[in-house]
N, C-alpha and C positions, 0 to 999 in steps of 0.2 A: 828127671829133667825132660825126657822126651815128651811126656804127657803135658808138662807145663808149656813146652814149646808149641805143641799142637793146640792147646787151649788158648794160648796167647794169639796164635795165628788165626784161630776161629774168631776170637773176639775182634781182631783187627779187621777181618773180612766183614764181620757183622757191622762194624762201625762204618766201613766204607760203602757198604751195599746201598744205603739210601742215596748217597751221592752218585754212585755209579748208575743207579736206576734213573735218577733225575737227568743225568748226562745223556742216557740212552733215550729218554722220552722227550727231551727238549729238542725241537728242530733247530737247525742252524739258521742264522739270519737270512741267508739266501733262500733256504727252503721255505721260510715263512713268506717271503716276498713272492716266490714262485707259487705258493698255495693261493695267495691273493690274486695273482695274475691269472691262474688257471681255474679260479672258482667258477663252476658251471652256472650259467644264467639262461639256459635254454638254447635250442637251435635257432630260434629267431624271436623277435619282440616287436610289438607295435604299441605305441602309447601316445598320450597327449602330455606335452611338457610345457609348464608355465614358468617362464623366466621373469623374475621380479628384480629390478634394479633399484637399490635404495641408496640415496646419497647421504652425506653427513647431516643434512637438515631433516632427514626422514621422508623426503619427497620420493615417490615411487613411480616407476615406469614398468608396465607389464607387457610382456610379449608372449603370444601363444604360438606354440610349435607342435608340429606332428612329426614323430620320430619313428624310424624303422631301423632295426639292427638284425644282422644275420651272421651266423658262423659259416665260414667256408673252410672246412677242415679245422686247422688250427689258427687260421686268419680270421679277421672280423671286419665287416663293412657296416658302415652306419650312414644314414642320410636323414637330414633334418629340413623340414619345410616350414618357413615362417608364415603364419596365417594372419596374425594381427599384431599391432595396429597397422593402419594403412601405409605408413611410411616404410615399413619393412616387409609388407606383404609380397609373397612370391619370391623372396630371397631364399636361397637353399644352400646347404653346406653338406659336404660328403667327406667322410674319413675312411680310409682303408688301413687297418693295422695288420702288421705281419708278425708271425711267430719267429721268423728268422732273426737270430741275434745280429745286431749291427745294422739292420735295414730300417730306415726311417719310415714313419707313416706317410702315406700319400694323402693330401688333402686339397679340396677344391671349394670355391665359393661362387655362387651364381648371383649376380647383382642385376635385377630386372631393368634398371635404368640404362645400364650398358648393354643389356641383352648378350651377355658374354660370360662364359665360365672362366674363372681365374684360378690358376693353380697356386697354392700357397707355397712359397719358397721356404727353404731352410732358415734363411735370414728373417723371415716374417713370422716364424712360429712363436716368437716371444711377444708378438703383438697381442692385444686384448681382443677377444671375439665379440663383435657386435656391441661394444660398450660395456661388456660384463667384466667381472673380475677373474674370469677364466681366460688364459691365453689359448692360442691354437694348439700348443703343445699339451696343455692340460686336458684337452678334449680327446687326445689319443691315448694309446696304451703304451706306457714306457716299459720296455723290456727289462726284466730282472737283472740281466747281465750288464746293463748300461751303467750300473752303480756298484759301489762297494758298500756292503751292508754290515751293520753291527747291532747286536741286541744291547740296548742301554739298561733295560730293567724290565720287570714285570709288575703290572699294577692294575687296579680296578678303576675303570672309567665309566660312569653312568650305569653302574651295576653289572658291567661286563668285564671279565678277566681278559686283559690284553698283554700282548708283547709290545714293547716300545722299541721301535727299530729306526736307527739313523741310517740314512742313505746318502752317500757322497758320490757325485758324478765322476765317472772316469774322464769324461770330456771336459777339458779346462775351460772352454768358452761357454759352457752350458749356463743358462739363465739363472739357475739357482745354485748357491754354494753347497746347500745340503737340504734335506728334508728329514723330518721326524714324524713317524707314523704310529698311532695306537691301533693295533690289529687284534680283533676279537679272536680268541684262541680257537673256539669251536666252530666259528662261522667264516673265518678268513675274510672279514670285512674291515676295511680301513675306517675306523670310527672317527678318527681325527687325524689331520695331517697339517704340520707346520712347514711353511716354505720360507727359506732364509735367502736374502739377496747376496750380491757379490761382496758386500761389506760385512757379511755374517749377522746382519740385523734381520729380526723377524719382519717379513714382508706381508704375508697373509696366512690365514688359517682356514682349512676346510673341515667342516664338521658334518656328520651324517646325523640328521634329525629323526629320520624314520626309515626303517627297513622291515621287510616281511618275507615270509616264505610263500612263494607262489608256485604251484605245481611242482613242489619239492625243491625249488631253487631260492637261495637267499638273494634278494634283489633290493637295491637301494631305491627308495621312493622319494626321499626329500634330503637335499644337501644344501649347505650354505657356505659360500666362500666370502670371507671378510678380509678386505685389504686394510690392515691396521695402520699403514702409513698414509693412506688416502681417506680412511674412515668411510669406505664404500663397500656395500654388500651385494651380493647376487644370490638370490634364492632359486633353486631348481626343484620344482615339484612335478613328479611323474604320476599321472592318473590314467584310469581306464586301460590299464596294461593288459595286453593279450600276449600269451607266450605259446610258442610251438604251433603256429597257425599256418605254416607253409608258405612264407613269402617267396615269390619267384626270384631267381638269381638276377634277372635283368632289371630289377627295380633299382639297382645301385650302379647307375651309369650317368655320364654327363648329359645324355639325351633326356633322362628322367629329371634331372636337375632343371633343365631348361623348360620342359613340359610342365612341371609342377604337379600339384594334386588335381585330380579330376573327379 
C-alpha cells in the first residue's frame, strides 16, 4: 500500500507540474503593465513626427513636428515643436512624466499668437490635443498603480503572442471607464489598446502599425488612433530617429518652448 501511495502521489505531482510551471512563468497583470511602463527606449531620443488627421470623408491635414525625449532617472521629459503648416508653426508642447505613484504629469503648451506658455490643468487633460484623437492625458505616461489590472486571456495578434489585459481606473472621475490592451509577450509593446467611455461603449482604438529595434531598444515608429464614435483618425509616424545622442537637460524648459527651434 505504501508503494501505491507513493506512486499515486508522484503521478499527482506530475499531473500538477505543468500547471505549476505555467503559474510560475506567467507574470501578474500588474507586472505585465509595469514591464510595458519600464520598457527601455534609450537615455534620450530626437526624431521627426508626422501627425496626419483624417476625417470621416477621408480628408487629411498633415502636421510636421520635431520631438525630443529624455530620461531623468526614472522620470521622463518630452518636448514637441510644430514646424508646419503655417497655422500651427512655432506651437510647442512639453510633458514631464514622473515615476512617483499618484503624481500627475506636468504639461504645458505654448501658443505663439498669445506669446504665452499655458499650463494644462487636470480638468483639461481630457481635451483633445491640437485637433487630434489623442487627449493630453494620452500623451503622458499613466502609472501602473493608477489602475486595477486583470489578464483576460492570451492570444495571437498580427503574428505576435500577446497578453490581453483589462485596466480599470481607481479614480472614479477618470475619462475612460476601462481600457483593454494587447501586449506583446517578449517585447512589452502595447500592440493594440481599446478605450471605453463612461457608458462602457468603445470610444477609440490605438493600434501600433510599425515598431523596430533601434540600438537594442524596441521603439514604436507608427501608431494610429481611431475614434470609432466620430469616425476620425490620427496617424503618428516617427522618422529619422536618433537615440542616445546626449540631449542637454536644459532643452526641456518653458524658456525653450518660447524660443522654439533655432
